N, C-alpha and C positions, 0 to 999 in steps of 0.2 A: 346666818346667811339667808338671803331670799330663797324660798323653796324652788322656784323655777330655775334660778341660777344653779342651785345645788343639783337639780335634775339634769341640766345640760352638762355640767362638769362630770357627773356620774356616767352619762352617755359617752362622753369623750374618753374617759378613762377606760370604760369597759370595751368600747368599740376599738379604741387604740390598741389595747392589748390583743384583742381578737385579730385585728387586721395585721398587726405586726407578726404574729405567729403564722397567719395565712401567707404573708409575704415570704417568710423564711421557708415555709414548706413548698410554696410554688416555685421558688428559685432553686430548690433542691439543697438548701443549706442544712436543713434538718429533715429527717424522714417523717412521713405523715403520721405514723404511730406515735412518735415522740412529740410532734407538735400538738397532736390531739390530747396527750396527757398533760403537756405544759399548759395548754388552755384550761384544761380541767382543774389543774392545781391552782393556777394563779388568779382565775376569775373571781373566786369566792372571797379571798382576802381583800382584793382591790374593791370589790363591791361593798363588803361589810364595813370597810374603813370609810368609804364614801358616805355611809349613813351618818357619820359624825358631822357632815356638812349641813344636814337638814335641821331646821328649827323644830321645836316641840309644838307642832300644830297637828291636828287630827289627820289632815290629808297628806302629810309628809310620806307616810308609809305607802300610800297609793301612788304618789309621784315616783318614789324610789322603785316600786314594783313595776312601773312602766318600762324601766330599762331592760330587765330580763324578759319581760313579756314581749316587747318589741323585737328583741334579738331572737327569742324563741319562735315568734311568727315568721321571722326571716328564715330560720332553720327549716321550718315546715314548708315554706314556699320553695326553698332550694331542694329539699328532699322530694317534693312532689313534681319537680321539674318546671315549676312556674318561673323561677328565677334561675338563670344560668350563671353560676358562680364557681368556676373551676378551682380557684384558689381555696375557697371554703371547703369544697368537696375533698380536695387533696389533703387539707389540714385536719379535717374532722372525721374522715372515713378510713376504714382499714383497707378496703379493697378498691376504692375509687367509685363505688356505687353510691350515688347521692341518696338512695333510699335508706342507707344506714343512718343518716342524720335524723330520720324519723324515729329512731329508737333511742340509743344512749344520749346523744346531745339534746334531743327534744325533751326527754324525760328530765334531764339535768336542769334545763331551763324552767320547766314547770315547777320543779321542787323549789327553785329560787323564788319564784313568784309566790307560792303558797307560804313558805316559811317567812318571807318578808312581811306579808300581810297579817299572818297569824301572830307572830312574835315581835317583830320589829326590834328596835334597839332598847326597848323597855325591859327585855329579858335576855339572859344568856342562852336560853334554850335554842332558839332558832339559829343564832350565829354558830353555836357549838355544833349543831347538826350539820350546818353547811360546811364547817371546817372538817368534820369527819368525812363528809362526802368528798370534799376537794382534796384534802391532804391524805386521808386514809385510802379511799378507793383509787384516787389518782396515782399515788405513789406506789401502791401495791403492784401494779403491772410493771412499772419501771424497775423496782427492786427485784421482783420475781424473775424478770428476764435477764437481769445483769448478774445475779448471784445464784449459783447452783446450790440447791438444797433439796431435801426429801420432799416428795409430794404429799399432800394431805390425803389420808386414807378415804375420806368421804367425798373428796372432790379432787380427783387426780389431775385436773387441769390447773390446779392452784398449788402453791408451795408454802413451806414454813417461812421462807424469806419474805414472800409476798405478804403473808399474814402479819409478820413483824413490821413490815412497811406500813400496813394499815394502822396498826396500833401507834407506832411512833410518829408517823406522818400526821395522823389526825390529832394526836395528843399535842404535838409541838405547835401546829397551826392554831389549835384552840387556845393553847396557853399564851401564845403571842398576842392574839386578838383580845382575849380577856384581860391580859395584863395592860394593854393599851387603854382599854375602856376603864379599868380600875385607876390607872395613872391619871386619866382625864376626869375622874370623879363621876363618870356616868354610872358605874356600879360601885357600891360601897365595898371598901377593902376590909381586910387585907386580901391580896391575891391568893394566899395560902388556903383560904376557905373554898376555893374552886378546884383545888388539886384532886381531892378524892372524887367528886362528881365527874370531873373530866376523865379521870383514870378509869372509872367504872363504865362510862359511856364509850370510851375507846375500846375496852374489852368487849362490850356488846357489839360495837361496830365491826370489830375483828371477826367475831363469831358469825355475824350475819353475812359479811362479805365472803366468808369462807364457804358458804353454801353453794352447791352446784347449780347456780342460776346464771342465766345469760341475758344481758341487756336490761334487766330490771333492777340491778343492784343500785342504780342511781335513785330509784324510788324506795326500795326496801331499806337501804342503809340510812337514808335521810329520815324516813318516817319512824323507824325503830329508835334512832338516836333522839329524835324530837320527843317521842313518847317517853323514853327513859329520862331525858332531861327534865320533862315536865314534873316528874316525881323527885328526881335527885337534887334539883336546884331549889327545892322548897326550903 
């Protein structure tokens, strides 16, 4: 596909998903916390699958990275109050304070840009790190709040159920994406050769996410998973 057309379609897919969740939250059909996590979980798989639209030319990764970069700049402008976007604030903040977007959502977008440029679709490392960020960290909060379970001794705000959500959510999303790339011959098969590395990265993501950190897990989980993948996918 023409790289410019691929970029446009990626923008449409990413913004369409984001605006759909903004609309649902603004109308009160889903609560803002839930919309925030649905955006968090779904954006990554949509974006990484759109990489398949781009031709194998050197500047494709740069065009693809423009999508999360532009959306992240929008997040920053909303958080700073330059852009008044009530729907986005309601969908992506916990308390309704637009400055919250300057933390979690902003860091989330930055990691998308970095992992796209560094790894692209030539390597399973970046996409696995993104899936651990989206599926693992995103699902942890949803599972932890819906299932009552003992709290972690070193991080009382987090639970065993949430940590299991990190592991299985990140593992499943990674497995789905990698299996699609293998089926399309982007990566050499069989898929079974990815099971052990993905499982180990999911364990590492679970341990990192369990730490008593606030707002920076979008950075820490992604970076540690990328570093682990760099060695495990050799």
